[in-house]
C-alpha positions as CSV (number, residue, x, y, z in Angstrom):
1,Q,14.9,30.4,-37.2
2,V,11.7,31.6,-35.6
3,Q,9.0,30.0,-33.9
4,L,5.6,30.9,-33.0
5,A,2.4,29.5,-31.2
6,E,-0.7,31.4,-31.6
7,S,-3.4,31.7,-29.1
8,G,-6.8,32.6,-27.8
9,G,-8.9,31.3,-30.4
10,G,-12.4,30.2,-29.7
11,L,-16.3,30.8,-30.2
12,V,-17.9,34.2,-30.1
13,Q,-21.3,35.7,-30.7
14,A,-21.2,38.5,-33.1
15,G,-20.4,42.0,-31.8
16,G,-18.2,40.4,-29.3
17,S,-14.6,40.2,-28.3
18,L,-11.5,38.2,-28.2
19,R,-7.8,38.8,-28.1
20,L,-5.7,36.2,-30.1
21,S,-1.9,35.8,-28.4
22,C,1.1,34.5,-30.2
23,A,4.8,34.0,-28.6
24,A,7.5,33.2,-30.3
25,S,10.9,32.5,-29.7
26,G,14.5,33.1,-31.4
27,R,17.3,34.8,-30.9
28,T,17.0,37.0,-33.5
29,F,12.9,37.7,-33.2
30,R,13.6,41.2,-32.0
31,S,14.3,42.1,-34.9
32,Y,11.3,40.9,-37.0
33,A,8.4,42.9,-38.0
34,T,5.5,40.4,-37.0
35,G,1.7,40.3,-37.7
36,W,-1.8,38.3,-38.3
37,F,-3.4,36.4,-41.3
38,R,-6.3,34.7,-41.9
39,Q,-8.0,31.9,-44.0
40,A,-12.1,31.4,-44.2
41,P,-14.1,28.1,-45.2
42,G,-12.7,27.8,-48.9
43,K,-10.7,31.2,-49.1
44,E,-7.2,32.1,-49.7
45,R,-5.3,33.4,-46.4
46,E,-5.1,37.0,-46.4
47,F,-3.4,39.7,-44.4
48,V,-4.7,40.4,-41.0
49,A,-2.3,43.0,-40.2
50,A,0.9,43.8,-39.4
51,I,3.7,45.3,-36.6
52,N,7.1,46.8,-37.0
53,W,8.9,45.4,-34.1
54,S,11.7,47.9,-33.8
55,T,9.5,51.0,-34.2
56,G,5.8,50.3,-33.4
57,A,4.1,51.1,-36.6
58,T,0.9,49.4,-37.7
59,Y,-0.6,48.6,-41.2
60,Y,-4.2,47.4,-41.0
61,T,-6.7,45.7,-44.0
62,N,-9.4,47.8,-44.4
63,S,-12.2,45.1,-42.8
64,A,-10.2,45.4,-39.3
65,K,-9.2,49.5,-39.4
66,G,-11.1,50.7,-36.5
67,R,-12.2,46.4,-35.0
68,F,-8.3,45.1,-34.5
69,T,-5.9,46.1,-33.1
70,I,-2.8,44.7,-33.0
71,S,0.1,45.2,-30.5
72,R,3.3,43.7,-28.9
73,D,5.1,43.1,-25.7
74,N,9.2,43.0,-26.1
75,A,10.0,41.9,-22.9
76,R,7.6,38.6,-23.2
77,D,8.4,38.0,-27.2
78,S,4.6,38.1,-27.5
79,V,2.3,39.9,-30.3
80,Y,-1.6,40.5,-29.9
81,L,-4.7,41.0,-31.8
82,Q,-7.1,42.5,-30.0
83,M,-10.1,41.6,-32.4
84,S,-13.1,43.3,-31.8
85,S,-16.9,44.1,-32.7
86,L,-16.8,40.8,-34.2
87,R,-19.0,39.7,-37.6
88,P,-19.5,36.7,-38.8
89,E,-17.2,36.8,-41.9
90,D,-14.3,37.2,-39.4
91,T,-14.8,33.6,-39.0
92,A,-10.8,31.7,-39.8
93,V,-8.2,30.2,-38.6
94,Y,-5.7,32.9,-37.7
95,Y,-2.2,32.4,-38.0
96,C,0.8,34.8,-36.5
97,V,3.3,35.6,-39.1
98,A,6.9,36.9,-38.9
99,D,10.1,38.4,-41.2
100,P,12.6,40.7,-40.5
101,S,11.0,43.1,-44.1
102,F,8.3,44.6,-42.7
103,R,6.8,44.8,-46.4
104,A,7.1,41.2,-46.4
105,V,5.5,40.2,-43.3
106,V,2.1,42.4,-45.0
107,L,3.2,40.0,-48.8
108,G,4.3,37.1,-48.1
109,P,6.5,36.1,-44.6
110,T,8.0,33.5,-44.4
111,Y,7.4,32.0,-40.7
112,W,3.8,30.8,-40.0
113,G,2.4,29.4,-36.7
114,Q,0.1,26.6,-36.9
115,G,-2.8,29.0,-36.6
116,T,-5.8,29.0,-33.8
117,Q,-9.6,29.1,-34.7
118,V,-11.8,31.9,-34.3
119,T,-15.3,31.5,-34.8
120,V,-17.6,34.4,-35.0
121,S,-21.8,32.8,-34.0
122,S,-24.6,35.3,-36.2
């Protein structure tokens, strides 16, 4: 199985930046696609970004394009989300996700972390 642990959330002013980290464990993790979802108060969870572990191909939701960057460190079994130009509407719990299928990471991942809170003040 795959275990995911997020860190790096916090409180930031609008226009600021944060970097989320996700440490993964599990012997098959390096063959998995990984990504990030978020859930704002009173809203459903939504896809944010994904990265193919072997090719490095990335995919973003429209609201994240140009502001967020997903990356990975194969040696550390970690995936990151660098967030810039943050807006109050980015306030949410951010979840690290993983799945053997890149398509499933975008549409419905199998593995989820516990989440980390990001709050953007206006």
